[in-house]
C-alpha positions, 0 to 999 in steps of 0.5 A: 890293307886295301892295296891297289885302291886309293880313290874309294866311293861310298853309295849311301855314305850318310848311313851310320855304318857307311859313314863310320867306315868312310871316316876310318879310311879318311883318317888313313889317308884315302881319297873318299867320296860318297853320295846320298840324297840329303845332307845330314850331320854325318855327311857334313862331318865327312866333308869337314874331314875332307871327303867329297860328297854328292847329294844325288845318285848319278853315274858320273859320281863314280868316274875315276874311282878305284873301288865302290862300297855299297850296302844291302840298302842300295837297290840293284838299279842304283845308277852308280852301282849300275855304272860300276858294273858297266865300267868294271869298277871293283864293288865291295859290300860294306861288310867286306870293307869292315872285314878287311879292317877287322880281320887285319888286327885283333878284332872284337866283333859284337853281335846280337839282336839288341844292345850291339851299339851300346855295348860297342860304344861302352867297350870303345870308351873303356879301350880308349880310357885304357890308352889302347888307342883302338879303332872303333866302328859303331852303328850310332853316334857317341859323344865321348868319341865325337861321332860314330868312328875312331881311327886308332893306331893300336892293335884292337878293332872293335865293331858291330857284327850285324846279323841282319843280312848274314854279312857278319859271317865275313868276320874272323875275330879274336873275341866275339860277343853275343848279347842275345838272340831273338827273331828279327830280320827274318826276311833275309832268312826265308822267314826261318828262325832256324836259319838265323840261329845257324848263322849265329853258330857259323859266326861262332865257328869263324872265331880264331882258334885261340879266340874267346866267345862272350855270350849271355848266360840267359841265351836260351840257345846257349847249349846249341851254340856252344856244342863242341866249340873248341874256343874259350867261352865265358858267360855274363849276366845277372844270374848265378850261372854267369862267369861274370855276374852282376850283383847288388843291382840298384835301379832308381830315378837317375841312378843305376849301379851294380857290382861285378863278380868274377866267378873264376878268381873271386874278384868283385868291384862296383860299377855306376852307370850314367845310362838307366835301365837293366838292359844297360847293365847287361850291355855293360856286363858284356863290355866288361867281360871283354875288358877283363879278358884283355886285362884292363884294370877295374878302376879304368872300367869304372871310370869309363862307364861312369863317363859314358852317357849313351849312344845317340837314339839310345834313351836319349834325353831330348828336352822337356815340355811343360815339365814332362821329359821327352826321350828318343830311342831306337827301339824297333823290336818288341823286346827293345820296346818292352825294355825302354818302356820299363826303364821309363816307368822306373824314372817317373811316377806319372804317365808314360806316353809311347809314340811308336813308328813300326819299322818295315812291313815284314818285321811288323808282320813276323812279330805282330803278336810280340809287338802287341804285348810289349807296351804294358808299361805305357799309359798311352800309345800313339802309333805312327804309320809304318816306316817302309824302309824301301819295302812294299806294303803287305796286305793287312799289315798296318797300324790299325791291325797293331792297334787292335792287337795291343788293345786285346793283348795288353793292359793299355787302355788308350791307343791312337793312330796318328799318321801325321807327325805334326798332329802327334806333336799337337796331341802331346801339346794339348794332353801332356801333364807335368811329370809325364815321360814322352818317348818316341821309338822306332828305327825310322824318322820318328825322332823328328817328333821328339825334336819338334815337341821340344823345339817348336813349343 
């Protein structure tokens, strides 16, 4: 792997995907450097592991480096990327490095609009508990794995396969998982959902000939995706159509449980989760399907999923204020918002206060109507300004428009626009009641609000 390279530099090393890859290569003995604009727990962890981190983007950072890794988030005018071009230094997209790692062993690639990080995390913990010593590359931090990556010596590599920029087509896994498919990241597909769907079909076509596909039985594009594919494929879900079916579901405050029924051989066993919500049952079924395909014993699966407490920013309990629960979640798509708020409503008899930061102008524009219908389980909605993620503003795409749509298309009676995060914290302090559930949601930096509510009161 990576023959001929020894000194490898990551531009934007603080990102979840980039830092995970850097951590894997550090464990394999490579000299790793990286750059980012601000320190984070991920960059500090890399420094503890021996990486050299620069907190600026400057061309001198890549002098004497053998290979430069970048991601789609890095602009073409980044000084380090420009210098790499001028020097003729080899440059790989993040997905090329992940493909090098995934394709070199028994690769397990987990794709889908929602649930990738949690499913990958659950499966990683299962493989670890099965003593299979996996390599794991995750888009979130997992306490059970002490971070977002695990460099194992076993034959299995499990990783998220992100469809956001079509880069998942570089992977040729032995097992592929598709959790679900929905319209998202359409800015990379010329606004065409059909092009996104075609990419998923190509992702399936890249599966090894003797490989296996795991796919949700509720995916409405199932027939198109599976037409004429020669590889083995199995379905998972809660309906009786599924090959691996979830039965006897229990969703109560602080308790989530279900039974797994293997239709092909008639086996059945019980699962108890430490993470709430029906969406996490579906994530667990996806991970369980892979584990069963690998002949992992149900007792190992049961123990692993019981001890799994969730990936960071996936319905993460931050603390409390005035006996109100404060939770943070990465939900940034309408379906994710709906699932997160439904889960919150199941946990309390009081109000749900949803604090949402839209992520990207393009996503907000494409999915505006869907966003407006996703807040029905909230009693109060607070909208923070759009997190641009490097995009230029789009005329008419803002929280004012979203507020009007929510009031028109949902049952929510109270929707507020508060751009300043400190003012959001002040509003919560003045208005929260005992037993309320306060949720921050979004893929940007809205998590700071939850942190400040708990820490600064």
